[in-house]
TIMI-2910 file (N, C-alpha, C, CB; in pm, 1 decimal, decimal comma, always signed):
<rs>
+----------+----------+----------+----------+----------+----------+----------+----------+----------+----------+----------+----------+------+
!      n_x !      n_y !      n_z !     ca_x !     ca_y !     ca_z !      c_x !      c_y !      c_z !     cb_x !     cb_y !     cb_z ! resn !
+----------+----------+----------+----------+----------+----------+----------+----------+----------+----------+----------+----------+------+
!  -1882,9 !   -107,7 !   -390,9 !  -1786,3 !    -68,7 !   -480,6 !  -1620,8 !    +33,1 !   -379,3 !  -1897,1 !    +42,1 !   -606,1 !  Met !
!  -1538,0 !     -2,2 !   -429,0 !  -1430,8 !    +45,2 !   -394,1 !  -1386,7 !   +144,1 !   -413,3 !  -1368,3 !     -2,3 !   -413,5 !  Arg !
!  -1349,5 !   +282,6 !   -373,2 !  -1316,0 !   +419,5 !   -389,2 !  -1184,5 !   +448,1 !   -314,7 !  -1430,2 !   +508,6 !   -339,2 !  Ile !
!  -1084,1 !   +503,6 !   -435,0 !   -996,2 !   +501,3 !   -371,0 !   -977,6 !   +662,3 !   -360,7 !   -896,1 !   +411,2 !   -423,0 !  Phe !
!   -956,9 !   +736,5 !   -231,6 !   -929,9 !   +830,4 !   -199,3 !   -812,5 !   +896,3 !   -229,3 !   -949,3 !   +821,3 !   -110,8 !  Leu !
!   -780,1 !  +1032,2 !   -256,5 !   -640,3 !  +1121,4 !   -260,6 !   -677,2 !  +1233,3 !   -147,8 !   -602,2 !  +1202,7 !   -434,3 !  Asp !
!   -459,4 !  +1273,6 !   -167,3 !   -456,0 !  +1320,8 !    -22,2 !   -558,2 !  +1438,6 !     -7,1 !   -303,5 !  +1370,7 !    +21,6 !  Ala !
!   -586,1 !  +1470,4 !   -139,1 !   -653,8 !  +1648,5 !    -75,2 !   -848,0 !  +1595,4 !    -16,4 !   -668,1 !  +1827,4 !   -293,2 !  Asn !
!   -846,2 !  +1459,8 !    -84,5 !  -1007,7 !  +1464,3 !     -8,7 !   -980,3 !  +1439,2 !   +120,4 !  -1128,8 !  +1346,8 !    -58,3 !  Ile !
!   -882,5 !  +1342,1 !   +170,3 !   -837,2 !  +1347,3 !   +310,3 !   -840,7 !  +1467,8 !   +373,6 !   -713,2 !  +1304,6 !   +323,8 !  Leu !
!   -767,7 !  +1510,0 !   +345,1 !   -729,8 !  +1690,2 !   +392,1 !   -843,1 !  +1753,1 !   +395,2 !   -632,9 !  +1790,2 !   +284,3 !  Phe !
!   -918,6 !  +1768,0 !   +332,7 !  -1057,8 !  +1824,4 !   +288,3 !  -1135,4 !  +1801,3 !   +399,1 !  -1125,4 !  +1758,9 !   +158,9 !  Ser !
!  -1139,9 !  +1639,1 !   +392,5 !  -1252,8 !  +1576,7 !   +515,0 !  -1203,1 !  +1628,8 !   +670,0 !  -1250,2 !  +1375,5 !   +516,9 !  Ala !
!  -1091,8 !  +1634,4 !   +670,7 !  -1035,4 !  +1621,8 !   +809,4 !  -1003,2 !  +1790,1 !   +876,4 !   -879,9 !  +1519,7 !   +794,4 !  Ala !
!  -1030,8 !  +1876,2 !   +786,1 !  -1003,2 !  +1985,8 !   +797,5 !  -1111,5 !  +2078,5 !   +852,4 !   -957,9 !  +2014,0 !   +690,3 !  Lys !
!  -1225,4 !  +2084,8 !   +764,1 !  -1353,5 !  +2101,7 !   +832,8 !  -1492,6 !  +2011,3 !   +822,3 !  -1386,1 !  +2223,8 !   +796,4 !  Thr !
!  -1558,3 !  +2013,0 !   +916,3 !  -1656,7 !  +1943,6 !   +918,3 !  -1813,5 !  +1988,3 !   +770,4 !  -1687,0 !  +1966,7 !  +1088,3 !  Asp !
!  -1704,2 !  +1974,9 !   +652,4 !  -1826,2 !  +2035,4 !   +537,8 !  -1873,5 !  +1904,6 !   +482,5 !  -1763,1 !  +2148,2 !   +392,8 !  Gly !
!  -1856,3 !  +1969,4 !   +320,1 !  -1933,9 !  +1815,7 !   +223,8 !  -1863,2 !  +1763,7 !   +205,4 !  -2003,5 !  +1804,6 !    +92,3 !  Ala !
!  -1699,3 !  +1737,6 !   +211,0 !  -1627,8 !  +1588,3 !   +197,6 !  -1652,5 !  +1511,8 !   +298,6 !  -1480,0 !  +1585,0 !   +188,7 !  Ile !
!  -1658,4 !  +1565,6 !   +411,1 !  -1675,3 !  +1456,5 !   +519,2 !  -1785,0 !  +1401,0 !   +501,8 !  -1671,6 !  +1495,3 !   +654,3 !  Arg !
!  -1898,0 !  +1459,1 !   +505,7 !  -2024,4 !  +1426,3 !   +518,5 !  -2054,2 !  +1293,4 !   +413,6 !  -2110,0 !  +1559,1 !   +490,2 !  Arg !
!  -1979,9 !  +1363,9 !   +258,8 !  -1974,3 !  +1235,4 !   +165,4 !  -1918,1 !  +1128,9 !   +204,4 !  -1914,4 !  +1251,9 !    +52,7 !  Leu !
!  -1778,9 !  +1151,2 !   +302,5 !  -1737,0 !  +1004,4 !   +306,5 !  -1805,8 !   +929,9 !   +370,6 !  -1623,1 !   +978,5 !   +351,1 !  Leu !
!  -1901,2 !  +1034,9 !   +505,3 !  -1962,9 !   +926,7 !   +586,2 !  -2113,6 !   +857,0 !   +510,0 !  -1997,4 !  +1001,4 !   +743,2 !  Val !
!  -2162,8 !   +916,6 !   +430,3 !  -2267,0 !   +881,7 !   +338,6 !  -2194,4 !   +751,4 !   +258,6 !  -2311,9 !  +1019,7 !   +235,8 !  Leu !
!  -2061,5 !   +720,0 !   +216,7 !  -2065,1 !   +658,5 !    +92,2 !  -1993,5 !   +521,9 !   +213,1 !  -1963,5 !   +746,8 !    -72,6 !  Val !
!  -1952,1 !   +510,2 !   +341,2 !  -1936,1 !   +420,7 !   +453,4 !  -2055,5 !   +367,5 !   +450,9 !  -1898,6 !   +476,5 !   +585,7 !  Ala !
!  -2165,2 !   +477,8 !   +483,8 !  -2294,6 !   +406,0 !   +552,0 !  -2371,4 !   +284,7 !   +429,8 !  -2425,9 !   +553,5 !   +597,3 !  Glu !
!  -2362,0 !   +338,2 !   +351,4 !  -2404,3 !   +231,5 !   +215,7 !  -2360,6 !   +159,6 !   +187,0 !  -2413,1 !   +251,5 !   +109,3 !  Val !
!  -2232,8 !   +107,0 !   +190,0 !  -2172,8 !     -9,1 !   +245,5 !  -2041,1 !     +3,7 !   +137,6 !  -2278,8 !   -162,3 !   +241,8 !  Gly !
!  -1994,0 !   +100,5 !    +89,1 !  -1873,7 !   +123,3 !     +1,0 !  -1748,2 !   +123,3 !    +55,6 !  -1880,6 !   +238,9 !    -62,1 !  His !
!  -1638,3 !   +100,3 !    +49,7 !  -1503,6 !    +69,2 !   +108,0 !  -1435,8 !   +138,2 !    +53,9 !  -1450,2 !    -51,3 !   +104,0 !  Glu !
!  -1377,7 !   +280,2 !   +125,4 !  -1294,4 !   +377,8 !    +88,1 !  -1138,9 !   +346,8 !   +146,5 !  -1357,5 !   +512,2 !   +138,8 !  Cys !
!  -1062,4 !   +350,2 !    +44,8 !   -925,6 !   +304,5 !    +29,0 !   -803,3 !   +405,4 !    +33,3 !   -922,3 !   +238,8 !    -95,3 !  His !
!   -704,6 !   +426,6 !    +80,0 !   -607,7 !   +537,9 !    +86,0 !   -479,1 !   +449,7 !   +114,2 !   -643,6 !   +660,3 !   +207,5 !  Ala !
!   -369,3 !   +465,4 !    +16,4 !   -257,8 !   +416,9 !    +53,7 !   -174,0 !   +479,8 !   +155,2 !   -197,4 !   +403,2 !    -44,5 !  Asp !
!    -61,3 !   +435,8 !   +221,7 !    +44,7 !   +486,9 !   +299,7 !    +89,5 !   +624,4 !   +288,6 !   +146,5 !   +414,2 !   +278,3 !  Thr !
!   +101,7 !   +659,8 !   +146,3 !   +158,4 !   +748,6 !    +94,4 !    +82,4 !   +885,7 !   +112,3 !   +181,1 !   +707,8 !    -29,3 !  Tyr !
!    -60,7 !   +878,8 !    +62,8 !   -143,7 !   +952,8 !     +7,2 !   -214,6 !  +1011,8 !   +217,5 !   -262,4 !   +838,3 !   -140,2 !  Val !
!   -181,9 !   +905,1 !   +270,8 !   -195,4 !   +937,7 !   +409,2 !   -130,6 !  +1023,8 !   +521,6 !   -190,0 !   +848,5 !   +446,3 !  Val !
!     +9,1 !   +991,8 !   +456,9 !   +124,9 !  +1096,3 !   +520,3 !    +79,2 !  +1214,9 !   +426,6 !   +316,4 !  +1045,1 !   +499,0 !  Glu !
!   +121,0 !  +1222,8 !   +290,5 !    +56,7 !  +1377,9 !   +266,1 !    -33,3 !  +1442,8 !   +294,6 !    +34,0 !  +1407,4 !   +179,8 !  Glu !
!   -164,5 !  +1404,7 !   +350,9 !   -222,8 !  +1460,0 !   +379,7 !   -220,6 !  +1505,3 !   +541,5 !   -301,6 !  +1411,6 !   +324,7 !  Ala !
!   -176,3 !  +1411,6 !   +613,6 !   -108,0 !  +1425,2 !   +747,5 !    -28,7 !  +1554,5 !   +751,1 !    -11,4 !  +1302,6 !   +776,5 !  Arg !
!    +83,0 !  +1582,6 !   +696,0 !   +179,1 !  +1652,8 !   +618,8 !   +110,7 !  +1804,8 !   +618,5 !   +202,3 !  +1579,6 !   +462,1 !  Arg !
!    +37,0 !  +1800,3 !   +524,8 !    -51,7 !  +1905,1 !   +478,6 !   -137,3 !  +1955,2 !   +615,1 !   -152,6 !  +1843,8 !   +352,2 !  Asn !
!   -195,9 !  +1870,3 !   +672,5 !   -316,7 !  +1915,0 !   +777,6 !   -205,7 !  +1984,2 !   +904,3 !   -435,7 !  +1745,9 !   +846,4 !  Leu !
!   -103,1 !  +1917,4 !   +920,7 !     +0,9 !  +1946,7 !  +1073,5 !    +16,1 !  +2091,0 !  +1037,6 !   +186,5 !  +1850,0 !  +1094,9 !  Ala !
!    +46,2 !  +2142,3 !   +873,6 !    +89,9 !  +2242,0 !   +877,1 !     +8,5 !  +2389,1 !   +892,0 !   +153,0 !  +2224,6 !   +786,3 !  Leu !
!   -127,5 !  +2322,7 !   +795,8 !   -220,9 !  +2414,2 !   +821,6 !   -329,4 !  +2396,1 !   +920,2 !   -270,6 !  +2438,7 !   +715,3 !  Lys !
!   -358,2 !  +2311,1 !  +1008,6 !   -501,8 !  +2280,5 !  +1059,5 !   -461,3 !  +2193,5 !  +1137,9 !   -617,0 !  +2232,6 !   +966,0 !  Ala !
!   -298,5 !  +2225,4 !  +1273,2 !   -299,4 !  +2106,2 !  +1319,0 !   -372,3 !  +2067,0 !  +1458,5 !   -174,1 !  +2078,4 !  +1320,0 !  Pro !
!   -490,4 !  +2109,3 !  +1466,7 !   -578,2 !  +2072,1 !  +1570,3 !   -711,9 !  +1986,1 !  +1503,4 !   -622,3 !  +2212,4 !  +1650,3 !  Asp !
!   -688,4 !  +1927,5 !  +1398,4 !   -765,4 !  +1820,0 !  +1329,1 !   -665,0 !  +1696,0 !  +1300,5 !   -831,2 !  +1879,2 !  +1186,6 !  Asn !
!   -580,5 !  +1700,9 !  +1316,4 !   -539,6 !  +1596,4 !  +1325,7 !   -603,4 !  +1481,6 !  +1371,3 !   -460,5 !  +1613,5 !  +1372,4 !  Leu !
!   -622,6 !  +1464,7 !  +1481,2 !   -749,5 !  +1368,5 !  +1558,4 !   -869,5 !  +1308,2 !  +1467,5 !   -834,8 !  +1467,6 !  +1674,0 !  Pro !
!   -932,1 !  +1460,7 !  +1379,9 !   -992,1 !  +1380,2 !  +1281,0 !   -989,0 !  +1303,3 !  +1135,2 !  -1052,0 !  +1429,0 !  +1275,3 !  Val !
!   -863,7 !  +1349,6 !  +1113,9 !   -801,7 !  +1257,6 !  +1003,5 !   -776,2 !  +1104,7 !  +1099,3 !   -630,6 !  +1339,0 !   +930,5 !  Leu !
!   -736,4 !  +1103,0 !  +1199,5 !   -700,8 !   +976,2 !  +1311,7 !   -809,8 !   +853,3 !  +1252,8 !   -745,5 !  +1029,5 !  +1513,2 !  Asp !
!   -944,7 !   +947,2 !  +1281,1 !  -1087,7 !   +863,0 !  +1291,6 !  -1107,6 !   +835,3 !  +1158,4 !  -1225,4 !   +942,3 !  +1356,3 !  Arg !
!  -1089,4 !   +936,9 !  +1080,4 !  -1137,2 !   +928,7 !   +927,0 !  -1086,1 !   +761,8 !   +860,6 !  -1046,0 !  +1078,4 !   +826,8 !  Leu !
!   -893,2 !   +804,4 !   +865,7 !   -817,8 !   +653,3 !   +829,3 !   -876,0 !   +534,5 !   +878,1 !   -675,4 !   +640,8 !   +885,5 !  Val !
!   -900,0 !   +517,7 !  +1029,8 !   -938,9 !   +382,7 !  +1048,4 !  -1072,5 !   +354,5 !  +1027,5 !   -908,3 !   +340,5 !  +1169,1 !  Gln !
!  -1172,2 !   +440,0 !   +975,1 !  -1260,7 !   +356,0 !   +917,7 !  -1227,1 !   +293,8 !   +786,8 !  -1372,4 !   +420,6 !   +907,2 !  Arg !
+----------+----------+----------+----------+----------+----------+----------+----------+----------+----------+----------+----------+------+
</rs>
């Protein structure tokens, strides 16, 4: 199954090591594909840079998956 992520999901997964991040890992582990377009990634990156810039590397790792 292909799952299309929005900026809020990416932001939440990158900001805290909580339920959303665990959900994305689980979804990938069982073989589903997560997708996000460039606009969504950049919006998440912009918001994360303002609110939790130390977590930008986490966002990069999530996006590489």
